[in-house]
C-alpha positions in Angstrom: 68.0 107.6 103.4 69.2 104.7 101.2 70.7 105.0 97.8 69.6 102.5 95.1 71.7 101.2 92.3 70.4 103.7 89.8 71.3 106.7 92.0 74.8 105.4 92.4 75.2 104.8 88.6 73.9 108.3 88.0 76.4 109.9 90.4 79.3 108.0 88.8 78.2 109.1 85.3 77.9 112.7 86.3 81.4 112.6 88.0 82.9 111.1 84.8 81.2 113.8 82.7 82.4 116.7 85.0 85.9 115.5 85.7 86.7 113.3 82.8 88.4 109.9 82.8 92.0 111.2 82.7 91.7 113.4 85.8 90.0 110.6 87.7 92.7 108.1 86.9 95.4 110.6 88.0 93.4 111.3 91.2 93.2 107.6 91.8 97.0 107.2 91.4 97.7 110.1 93.7 95.3 108.8 96.3 96.9 105.3 96.2 100.4 106.7 96.4 99.4 108.8 99.4 97.8 105.9 101.2 100.8 103.7 100.5 103.2 106.3 101.9 101.1 106.8 105.0 101.1 103.1 105.7 104.8 102.9 105.3 105.4 105.8 107.7 103.0 104.3 110.3 104.7 100.9 110.0 108.2 102.5 110.3 107.1 104.3 113.5 105.9 101.1 115.0 109.0 99.1 114.1 111.5 101.5 115.7 112.4 100.6 119.3 111.7 103.0 122.1 114.7 105.1 123.1 116.4 103.9 126.2 116.5 106.2 129.2 119.4 106.1 131.7 118.7 105.5 135.3 119.8 108.6 137.2 120.6 106.6 140.4 
C-alpha cells in the first residue's frame, strides 16, 4: 500500500487541526531535546575507557 502526496497532505492537515500548531512545536522541541541528550549519553559511554582489571597472579 503506497501513500500519495494528497494522502500525506491530508494527514498533516488533520494533525494540525486536532493538535494545533503550538502543541506540535512544543512536541518537536521536546523530541529534539530528547534525541540530543540520547546521542550525548551514547557518545559519553563510548569515550570512557574500559576499567582496568588487576591480574591476580
